[in-house]
C-alpha positions as CSV (number, residue, x, y, z in Angstrom):
1,M,0.9,17.0,33.0
2,K,0.2,17.7,29.5
3,K,-2.5,15.5,27.8
4,T,-1.1,13.3,25.0
5,V,-2.8,13.4,21.6
6,P,-3.1,10.0,19.4
7,F,-1.9,9.9,16.0
8,S,-3.7,8.4,13.1
9,S,-1.3,7.3,10.2
10,T,-2.8,7.9,6.9
11,T,-1.6,8.2,3.2
12,N,-2.2,10.1,0.1
13,M,-1.1,9.3,-3.5
14,L,-0.4,12.4,-5.8
15,I,-0.7,10.7,-9.4
16,F,0.5,13.0,-12.4
17,E,-0.5,12.5,-16.0
18,K,0.2,15.0,-18.8
19,G,-0.5,18.0,-16.6
20,K,-3.3,16.6,-14.5
21,I,-3.6,14.9,-11.1
22,L,-6.0,12.3,-10.0
23,L,-8.6,13.2,-7.4
24,I,-11.5,11.9,-5.7
25,K,-14.6,14.0,-5.8
26,R,-16.8,13.2,-2.8
27,D,-20.5,12.9,-3.7
28,E,-22.8,16.1,-3.1
29,S,-25.1,14.1,-1.1
30,L,-22.5,13.3,1.7
31,K,-23.2,14.9,5.1
32,D,-19.2,15.9,5.8
33,F,-17.8,17.8,3.0
34,P,-20.0,17.2,0.1
35,G,-18.3,17.8,-3.3
36,W,-14.9,18.4,-1.8
37,L,-11.8,17.2,-3.7
38,M,-9.1,14.9,-2.1
39,L,-6.2,12.6,-3.1
40,P,-6.8,8.9,-3.2
41,G,-5.4,7.3,0.2
42,G,-6.6,6.3,3.5
43,K,-5.8,4.8,6.9
44,Q,-2.5,2.7,7.2
45,E,-3.4,-0.9,8.5
46,Y,-1.7,-3.0,11.0
47,N,1.7,-4.7,9.5
48,E,1.6,-2.5,6.4
49,T,4.1,0.2,5.4
50,P,2.9,3.8,4.5
51,K,3.9,3.1,0.9
52,E,2.1,-0.2,0.7
53,A,-1.3,1.4,2.0
54,A,-1.0,4.2,-0.3
55,I,-0.7,1.8,-3.1
56,R,-3.7,-0.2,-1.7
57,E,-5.9,2.7,-0.7
58,T,-5.1,4.1,-4.3
59,E,-6.2,0.8,-6.1
60,E,-9.2,0.5,-4.1
61,E,-10.5,3.9,-4.6
62,T,-9.7,4.3,-8.4
63,G,-8.7,1.1,-10.0
64,L,-5.0,2.3,-10.6
65,K,-2.2,0.8,-9.0
66,A,0.9,3.3,-8.7
67,S,4.3,2.0,-9.8
68,N,7.3,2.8,-7.8
69,P,5.8,5.7,-5.9
70,K,7.9,8.2,-4.0
71,I,7.5,9.6,-0.7
72,R,7.5,13.5,-0.9
73,V,5.9,14.8,2.3
74,V,5.5,13.8,5.7
75,A,2.7,16.0,7.5
76,T,1.0,16.2,10.6
77,H,-2.3,18.1,11.2
78,Y,-4.8,18.7,13.6
79,H,-8.5,19.3,13.0
80,Y,-10.6,21.3,15.5
81,Y,-13.3,18.7,15.6
82,K,-11.1,15.5,16.3
83,P,-9.1,14.6,19.4
84,K,-6.2,13.4,17.3
85,T,-3.4,14.4,15.1
86,Y,-3.0,13.1,11.5
87,L,0.4,11.8,10.5
88,V,0.0,11.9,6.7
89,Y,2.6,10.5,4.3
90,I,2.2,11.8,0.8
91,F,3.7,9.8,-2.2
92,T,4.0,10.8,-6.0
93,A,3.8,8.6,-8.9
94,S,3.6,9.1,-12.8
95,K,3.5,5.4,-13.8
96,Y,0.5,3.1,-13.0
97,A,-1.5,0.0,-14.1
98,G,-5.0,-0.5,-14.5
99,T,-8.5,1.1,-15.6
100,L,-10.2,4.1,-13.6
101,I,-13.3,2.8,-12.0
102,D,-16.3,4.6,-10.1
103,I,-16.4,3.5,-6.5
104,E,-20.1,3.5,-5.4
105,E,-19.6,2.3,-1.7
106,D,-17.3,5.3,-0.7
107,K,-19.7,7.7,-2.5
108,G,-16.8,9.4,-4.4
109,T,-15.6,9.7,-8.1
110,P,-11.9,9.6,-9.5
111,V,-11.4,12.4,-11.8
112,W,-8.4,13.6,-13.5
113,M,-8.0,17.6,-13.4
114,P,-5.5,20.0,-14.6
115,V,-3.1,20.9,-11.7
116,K,-3.7,24.7,-11.9
117,K,-7.6,24.2,-11.9
118,A,-7.2,21.7,-8.9
119,L,-5.3,24.4,-7.0
120,N,-7.6,27.1,-7.5
121,H,-10.8,24.7,-6.8
122,P,-12.7,26.2,-3.8
123,K,-13.4,22.7,-2.5
124,L,-9.7,21.3,-2.6
125,Y,-8.7,20.6,1.1
126,P,-6.2,23.6,2.0
127,D,-3.6,21.3,3.1
128,L,-3.5,19.4,-0.1
129,K,-3.4,22.7,-2.0
130,R,-0.5,23.5,0.2
131,H,1.1,20.2,-0.5
132,I,0.5,19.9,-4.0
133,R,2.1,23.5,-4.3
134,M,5.1,22.3,-2.5
135,I,5.7,19.2,-4.7
136,T,5.1,21.0,-8.1
137,N,7.1,24.0,-7.2
138,S,10.0,22.1,-5.9
139,K,13.2,21.8,-8.0
140,S,14.3,18.6,-6.2
141,D,12.6,15.3,-5.1
142,K,13.6,15.7,-1.4
143,L,11.4,14.7,1.4
144,M,9.5,17.6,3.0
145,F,7.8,17.8,6.5
146,T,5.1,20.1,7.4
147,Y,2.7,20.7,10.6
148,H,-0.5,22.7,10.6
149,K,-3.7,23.0,12.5
150,F,-7.3,23.8,11.0
151,N,-9.6,26.2,12.5
152,S,-13.5,25.7,12.1
153,D,-13.4,27.2,8.7
154,L,-11.0,24.6,7.4
155,K,-8.3,27.3,7.3
156,I,-4.8,26.5,8.4
157,E,-4.6,28.3,11.7
158,E,-1.1,27.8,12.7
159,E,2.3,26.5,11.0
160,R,5.4,25.6,12.6
């Protein structure tokens, strides 16, 4: 019998403003992935929809509350060092309320970065590079599905 791998439901929010996107830059002092860039987001809580989780996590991490976000990508990925598969819902928004804040307890700093610079940044997670490219290159707003597996170099090893 095959072993079942548990899923962890997470969300990301891709906020666009004037050719830039909002990212979280992890602190250089962190043990895991110091200085890496990621999208705001996090784990979905019990009795919370993915959309609600994406809005809540983004506001907690950046101070910005996305207005009317649209689901663009549903992805699954597996990291070689964790015994679970992540189910990731990626939303996009171009409208928001609030003021950008610096979150000390998460040891990350929200930063606006031009899309092209972000996509060429060596410390932007490979799956995010892939998904941001998919979203920005798409001529429609249809939902996209992806799967991939990471190797120990954080490179996408397998795509289906």
